[in-house]
N, C-alpha and C positions, 0 to 999 in steps of 0.2 A: 504494500500500500504506500502511495506517495504521501509522505508526511506533510508536504507543503499544500496539500488539498484536503487534509483531514483536520477539521476544527478541534476534535477531541485531542489529537496528538499535539497540535500546535498550542492549545490551551495548557496542556500539561508541560510542554517544553518551555513556554513563556513563564509559567509559575515556577518551574524548576530553576530557570536562570535567575529570576528575581530573588527567589528564596536563597539560592546558593550565594549570590552576591551579598545580600543582606547579612547572611550568616558569616561573612568575613569579619564584620564589624561588631556583631554581638559578642563573640568570644573575647575580642580585644577589650570591649567595654567592661564586661563582668570580670574578666581575668585581671585586667590592669586596675580595676577598682579596688581589689584586695591589696595589690602592691601599693597603691596610693595610700590606703588607710593605714597599712603597717608603717609606711614611711612617716606619716604624720604622728603616729604613736611614738615612733622613735624620737621625733623632734620634741614632742610634748615632754618626754622624759629627759632628753639631753640638753635642750635649749641651745643646741649648736646651730648657728646660722646656716651651716652647710646642709644640715638636715632639713631646714626650712626651704632652702633652695631646691632640694631634691623633691619635696612635696609639690612645690610650685611647678617644677618641670613635669611631673606626672599629671598634675591637674590640666596642664595645657594639652598633653598627649590625649588624656581621657576625654576632654571636652571636644576636641576636634573629631575624635572617633565617634563620640556620642551623637554629635550633630549629623554626621554622615549616616550613621545607623538609623537615626530617626527618619531621615529623608527617604532612605531606601526601603524602610518598612511600610511607608504609606502606600506605595504602589501595590503591595500585596493586598492591602485592605480594599483598595479600589477593585481589584480583580474579583473579590468575593461578590461584588454587586454587578459586575459586567460579565466576564468570561464564565464565572462559576455561580451565576444567579440561581440556578435550580438547586445546586448544592446548598447555597445559603438559605433557601426556603426550607430545605429539609432539616438543617441543623440549627436554624435561627433561634428556636426556643431554648436550645442548649447553650449556644455560644454567646448569647447576649450578656449574661451575667459575668462570665470570666473575662470577656474583652472589656466590659465596662469597669470591672475591678482592676484590670491591668492599667487602665488609664487613670482612674481616680485614686487608687490606693498605692500604686507602684510608681508610675511615671511621674506623678506630681511630687511624690516623696523624693525621688531621685533628682528631678530637675530643680526643685526648690532648694535643696541643700547643696546642690552643685553651684547655685548662685552664691551661697555663703562661701564656698571654697574659692570662687572666682573673685569676689569683691569684699569678703569679710575678714581677711587676715588682720587688718588694722582696726576693725570696727567691732569685733566680738572677742570674748575671752578665749584663751587657749583651750579651755575645756570644751566650750561650745563648738569651737572650730574642729577639735578632735572628734567629738560626737557627730558632727556634720559629715566628716569624711567617712565614718563608718555607716551612717545612714544613706549616703550616696550609694555605697556598695550594696547595702541591704535592699535598697530600692530597686537596683538593677537585678538582683537575684529574685526579688518578689515579682518583678515584671516577667522574668522567664518562667516563674511558677504558673502564673495565670495563662500565659500562652501555651505552656505545655499541658495544662489541664484540658484546654480545648483540643490540642493535637492528640493527646492520649485518649481522649474520649472517642476520636475517630478510629483509633486502633483497637480499643477495648470498651465499647459502649456500656453504660450502666445508668441506672436511675432514670430510665425513660421507657416509653412505649410507643408503638406505631399508632398514628392517628387513625380514626375510623375510616377515612377515605384513603389511607395509605400514602399520603403525600408528604408527611413530615414526621419527625420524631418529637414527641411531646414529653417534657420533663415531668417526672413524678416524684423525684427525690433529689434535690439539689446536692446535698452532701454526698449521696451515693454516686451521682454523676461526677462531682469534683474529685472524689476519692476513688475513681475507677481503678480496676485492677493493675493497670500499668503505670499510673502516674508517679508513685514514689520511686520505684526502680528507675524509670526513665528520667525523672527530674534529677535525682542524685547522680545518675550516670552522666547526664548532660552538664550539670554544674561542675562536676569534677573535671570533665574534659575542658571546659572553658577556663578553669583555674590553671590547668596545665598550660593552656595557650598563653595566659597572662604571664606565668612564670618564665616561659621560654622567650617571650618577647622581651621581658626585663633582662634576661641573661644576654640576649642578642644585642641589645643596646649597650650593655656593659662590654661585650666582646668587641664591638665597634670602637668604643673608646680605648680599649686596651690595644687594639691594632694601631689606632691613630696616636697612641700615647698621650691622650688627653683625659682630664678629669679622672685621674687614676683612683683617688680616694672614693669618689662616687661610684666608679666602675666596680671596684672590689666589694664595696658594701652592697651594691645592687646585685652583683653576681652571687654573693653569699645568700642574700635574701631570696633571689629567684631559685637558686639550687635547693635551699631548704624547703621552700614552699613546693617546688617541683617534685622533690622526692617523696614528700608526704602525700600529696594528692595523687601522684602516680601509683603509689602503693594502695591507696584507697580505691583507685580505679579497678583493681582486681576484684574487689568485693562488689562494686556497683555493676561492673560488666557481667559478673556471674548472676546477680539478681535480675538484671535486664534479660539475659539469655534464658533464664528459667521461666520468666513471664512469657517470652515468645514461644517457648516449647509448650507451655500449658494453654496459652490463649490463641496463638496464631500458627496452627500447624502447617498451613501452606507456605508461610514465610520461612519457617524453620526448614522445610523441605527444599526451598529454593536456595537458602543460605548454604546448605550442605549438598546441593545437587542430587537430592534423593527423588528418583522417579518411582521406585518401587519400595514397599514397606521393608524396613531392615533395621538392624541395630547400627546406627550411624557411626562410621569411623571419624577420626579427627584428621583433617587435612591441613597441612601447613600451606600448601599451594596446589594449583592444578588448573585444569581447563575442562569445562563441561561440554561434552559432545551432545548437543541438544538433539541431533538426529538419531544418534545411537543411544541416547538417554543414559549416559554414564559419565563418571568423572575420570579424566585422564590425569594421572599423577604417579610419580615414581615412589612416593612415600606417603604412608598414612598410619595412624594408630588405631587398630581395631577397637571399636567400642568407646573411643575417646570422647566423642560428642555425647554419647549416652551417659558416660560418667559425669561430665560437666553439668549436664542438665538434671540428672536424677540421683547421682551418687552411686549408681550401679553400672556395671559394664555390659549388661545384657538386656537393656530395655529397648524394645522395638518401637519405632515411630512410623506412622503411616507416610507413604510416599505420595507424590502428586497424582499418579494414576489412580490410586485408591481414593484419595480425597475428592477427586473430580467426579467420582461415581456417587458421592453422597448428596443428599438433598441440600445441605447447608452450603457446600462448596461446589455445587454443580455448574456454576457460572464460570469456573476456571477452565480456560482453554490451554491444556497442557502443551500442545504443539507450538503455540505462540507465546507461551509464558517466558518472561525475561530471566530465565534461570541462570544462565552464565553471567549476565550482568550483575545480578544480586550476589552470586557466588564470589565474583571477583571483588566487588566493592566491600563485601564483608571481610574477605581475607586480606585486602589491602589495609583496611582499618586495623586488623590484628598485627600485620607486619609493621605498620607505623608505630604501634605501641612498643614493639621490640626495639625500634630505633630510638623512641622516646626514653625508654629505660636505660639503654646503653649510654645515650648522651648525658642524661641527668646524673647518672652514677659517676661518669668521668668528670663532669663539671664539679660535682660536689666534692669528690675525693681530692682533686687537684686545686680546689679553692681552699679547702680547710687545711690541707697539708702545706702550711706556710705560704699560701698564695702562689704556688708554683705555676698556676695557669697564666700568670703575667708573662712568663717566658716561653710559653708553649703556643707557637703560632698556629700549628695545625689544629689544636683544640679550640683556639679562639675562632678560627675560620669555621670549624664544625658548629660551634655554638651560634655563630652569626647566622648561619643558614637554617639552624634547627627549628625555628618556628614553622617552617614548612611541614615538618612531621606531624605535629598536632593539628595543623590546618587541614592537611590531607585526610587525617584520621577522622576529624569531625565531619568533613564533607562526605567522605565515604560512608560513615555511619548513618548520616541522614538519608543518603541515597538508598542504603540498605533498608532502612525503616520505611521509607515512603514507596519505593518501587516494589519492595517485597510484599506489600499488601495488595498489589494489583491482582485482579481487575476491580477491586473495591476502593472507593474513596472513604466510605464508612465500613469498616471490616466486621463481618459476622463472627465475633470472637466466641470462644468456647462457652463462656459464662454470660454472654451478652443477652439482652432481652430478645425474645422471638420476633423476627421480622425487622428488627432495627439494623438495617444495612443498606448501603447505596452503592450501585455500580458507578464507576468513574464516568462512563459514557452517558449516564443518566443525570450527572451533576453539572454538565456543561450547558451553558445557555444556548438555546436553539436560535437566538436572534443575532449572535455574533458569528460573522463569516470568517473563512480562512484568510482572505486578503486583509481584512481588518486586523486579524491577529498578527499577521506578518508585518504589517505597517507599524503597529504598536510595539512589537518586539524589536524591530530595527530602531525605532525611536528610543526605546528604553536602553538599548545597548549603547547608542550614541551618548545619551545623557549620562549613563553609568560610567562610560569611559572618561567623560569629562570630569565627573565627580572623583573618580579614582586618581586621575592626574592631579587634581587640585588637592586632594587629601595627601597624596604621596609627597607633593612639593611642600605642603605645610608641615608634614612630619619631618621631612628632610631639613627644613629650616629650624624647627624646634630642636632636633637632635644635634645639628651642627652647632647651634648656639649653646646647648647643654645647660646644666643647672648653674644659674648665675646668682651669686650671693649679693644681696642688696647692701649698700654701704651702711645704711642705718638700721639693718636687721637686728643687731644686738640690742640697741637701745629700745627699739620697738618691742622686742621680745621681753625685755625686762619690764617695760611699762605695762605690757599686757599681763604679765605675771602678777604684778602688784594689784592691777585692777581686777583681774579675774579670780585671784586666790587670796 
């Protein structure tokens, strides 16, 4: 099928592009928000003007990223009312509350106290400024929570029933809908991934300064902070990844089957890499651990899971077209995500060891260059994980999960607006790409200027800090 004449495929492609672009900036905002708050905590304790300059530096980086993230998120919301109007009618009763809460309870919290960080250093007490820095980060994390409540409901519906005419899902229990089976594993998994991204960006900035032999004190402090945060959240990632995978195994059997390339029911092995022969319906790989996936999902080595062919024969998953299912795509994105985690752990261990061992990283050019490019690893992992989650539930936009209410599901081709044509989608997608390219160049130039300037200590910072201490304490 020619995708350029297929409105459904074009609508999916357009939303995928805008979501993937937007999700470059969300990890940076939430991840760097924690780095910013920890830096301000350091300054609150030390009263060192250099630490104040570090906080100011991260506030500038955070603000520029926050603004671009906000702008790129708006286009997705417009898509709900245009390209995905039928989908919005189906889920509108469910999505209204989480999206409103995201704006009222999270975005306003984040943006209000960001204003304090931008303009309040000389106007509020040190304690209030410190609390504001943490509230900015908490607000960004809460924003992600409400968005993920909406997204997780699409994956594992709960607290709703199908309307009498079958046209929409009607909420019956808001708390059950919000606390749907996948929300907490998915939220914790996502937040940990974003914190890893923030830690790696902080280390990359430090590595750049070490390579350029500039701001060495700031570079070493930030490298240590990024490495410590990075190793902690990278270890926590093992737990959240396992929890998320268990939910997929229990609630979304077709997604698990695509992630592991299972066409027939079997005890799934664990693949490090491979290629799915979709015509021959098998995974081509030189290496696998028999029963490995079974063990990770259930704790036993011999649990059999249904394959795609069997699932397609059931009433619940009968809409699955096995021959055209994107099995290899989901298999590859899932295993790319896992491979990136291996690179993340290797990099963070090296950075931590050679930073804590007398700051040896200052003389290790190869490690500095590795750390400089290392944010690519979590970025690829995050994008690959989202592609796995979203493409893996096809052909449903609202997935008929194992414990979901009867009848509450929606096929993707039934969620696309019938009034938006393929040429209109092509035109808007090209326009989006042009605008997004412009925004990326503007953001990159701004980041480059901020990083080139570095943390600058104001001449009157010590006096201002002392006056604020007396006034605030």
